[in-house]
N, C-alpha and C positions, 0 to 999 in steps of 0.2 A: 833274604834279598841281598844280592851282590852289591858291591860298591858302584859298579857300572850302572846297574839298574836304578839305584838310588839317584845317581847323577843325572841320568836321562830323564827320570820322572821330575826331578827338580827343574831341569831346563824346560821340559814340556809345560810344567805348571807356571813357570816364570813367563813364558811366551803367552800363554793363555791369559794370565792376569795382566801383563803389561799392555796387551792390546784389547782386552775385554772380549776375547774370541767366543766364549761360550757362556750363556746366561742360564739361570735356573729354569727348568721345565722346557727348554728348547729341544727341538728334534734336529739332529745332525746327520747328514747323509755322508757316508764314507765309501768311496770307490775303492774296492779291493782289486788291485791289479795283479796280485800274487808276486810282485817284485818285493825285494827286501824292505823297501821304504814303506809301502802300505801295510806290510805284514807287521813291522815294528810299530807302526802307528796304531793299528787295532789293539795290539798288546798294551801299549802305554795308555791309550785312551780308556781301555777297560780298567786298568789299574787306577787311573786318575778318577774314574767314575766311582770307584769304591771309596776313595778318599772323600769325595763330595757327597757320598751316600745316594747315588743314583738320581741326582737332581736334573739330569738331562738324558734324553733318549738317543740311541745310535741306530741308524738303519744301514745295514751292510749290503752293498750292491756290487755285483760282478758284471762288468760289461764285456760281452763276448763279441770280438771283432770278426765278423763273418768273412771279411776280405783278407784276413791274415790268419787263417786257420792254423798254420804251422807255428804261429807265435803263441798259441795257447796250449797249455797242457790240459789233460782231460778234465772237463768240468765236474764230472762225478767225483773225482778224487778231491777236488776243492770243496764240493758240497759236503762230502762225507766228513772231511776234516773239520769244517766249520760247524756243521749241525750235529754230528755224532761225537766228536772229540771236545769241541769248545762249547757246544750247546748254543750256537748262534745261528739264527736263520739267515741264509744267504740267498738273495734274489738275483736271478740271471736276467740280463737284458741284452738282446741282440741288436747290433748296429751294422750298417753297411755304408759304403761310399757311393755317391752318384758317379755315373760312368765318366763324366768329364774330368773327375779328379784322378782317374787312373791312367790318363794319357800322358805320354812324354816324360815330364819332369817329376819322377817319383819323389825325390828327396824334397824338392821345394813345394810341390802341390799337395801330395798325399798326406804329409805330416800336418799341414794346416787343416785339411778336410777331416782328418782323423780326430784332431783336437776339437774341431767344431761339432762333429757328429756326437762325440762323447758328452760334450757340454749340453747340447740340446736334449739328449737322453736324460741327463741328470736333472736339468731344469724341470722336465716333465715329471720326473719322480718326486722332486721337491713339492710340486703341486699336489701329487697323489697323496703324499704322507704329511702334508702341511709342514714341511721342513723349511727352516730359514737359513741353514748353514750347510755348506759342502766342505768337508775336510779333505785336504790333499796331503800326501806324504812327502812334500818337498822339504828339503833340509837346507842348512846353511850353504853348502856347496852349490846347490841348485840355484839359490837366490843370487849368488855372486856370478855364476856362469851365465845365467839369463840376463843379468844386467850388462855384462861384458858383450854378450851376443847382440843385445839391442844397440850398444855403442858401435860395434864393429860392422854390423850388417845394416842397421837402420840410421846410424849417426844420431842416436837419441840416448840421453842419460835417463833411462827409465828402469826402475827397480821392479823386481817381482815382489809385491808387497806381502807381508805376513797376513794382512787383512785387506780384502778387496770387495767393496760393496758394488754389486751389479744393480744399479738403480732401476734399470728397465724391467728386471725380473723380480725385484725385491728379495734378492738372495745375496748372501755374503760368502765369499771364498775365505777359508781360514787355513793357515799352515802352522799347526801347533808344534812342529819339529823345527821351526826356523832357527832355533838356537843350537841345534845339534849337528855335529859334523858327520859326513858320510862314513868316515872310517870308524866312528863309534857304532854306527848301525851294523857295519860288517862284523865287528867284534861281537856285538850283542846277539845277532842271529845265530852265530856259532856257539856262543855261551849258553843260550837258552834252547838250542836245537830247534829253532823255528823254521819250518819248511818254507821254501820260496823258490821261484824259478827266475831265470834270466830270459829276457826277450829275444826272440829269433827274428825280429823284424828285419827284412832285407835291406833297409836303408839306414838302420840305426848307426852303424859304424861310420858312415860318411856324412853325418849331419854336422852342421856348424857347432851345435852344442857339444858333441863329443870331441871335436877338434880343439875347442877352447879348453875343455876340461883336461885333456891329456897334454896338449902342446903348450898351453899358457899357465893354467893353474898348477898342475903337478910339476911342471918344469921350474916355475918360479919358487915353489915350496922347497925345492932342493937347496936353494940358496937363502930363502927367506921363509923359515918354518911357520911364521905367523901371518903369512901373506893373505890367506883366505879369511882368517878371523879379523884381521885389521881392516881388510876391504869391506867385510860385512858390517862391522860396527860403524865404520865411517858412513856407509850407505844408510844404515838404520838411523843414525843421528840426523842426517839430512831429511830422511823420510818422515821422521816424527815432527820435525820443524814444519814441513810443508803441509802435512795432512791432519795434524792434531786439531787445528782450528776448524776445519771444514768436515771432519770425520774422514773415514777411510774410503770414500767413493772414488771411482775411476770413470 
């Protein structure tokens, strides 16, 4: 095991333990997007599960976006890799968008509808498998970018929390890679030769999220190398103060 893999596993375990993300005998749903983030998450969670001796179950889900066929590489290639190479059953779920979401403002409307459709599909799968947690591949950079996006677009100081209980559905979102930087994931997929794809979504490059990531985060890191880490830990400190009393419900 490389030094990088040991470091990533340590960060993953720290986040899980700090926020009580996964309990013994729980079923966790993991959405496999085939991007580097979710691919690294499945690898690290599999390794972590070995450490705790399979005390929780993972269900691997691939959500096929029918409205963005060009965004998806061949599903059979994914199924073959997961089931034949990794010996992990991969379930495919199809989603589409209502017609009203495809009109006019692609960037503003369709991104929201896409996220909504994915979540509803995952909520239903949680009921099917009696799962209590949904694991996302969001990392430290995602949390900082999302918080800044909420500030600049909605004038709200609202963090993307490492743990987020959805009381209406009795389901909890968890982000086990909250302590990991994106650049570490980039290095790791190359080191382990983990296959992944980049999204060809027609609106991705013009989203507010991407603009903040490239124009604010990366530009500031040129002069302040610890910019993202310091922002993250300041946010997490305040998050813990606010939510530890009442749990991590939103």
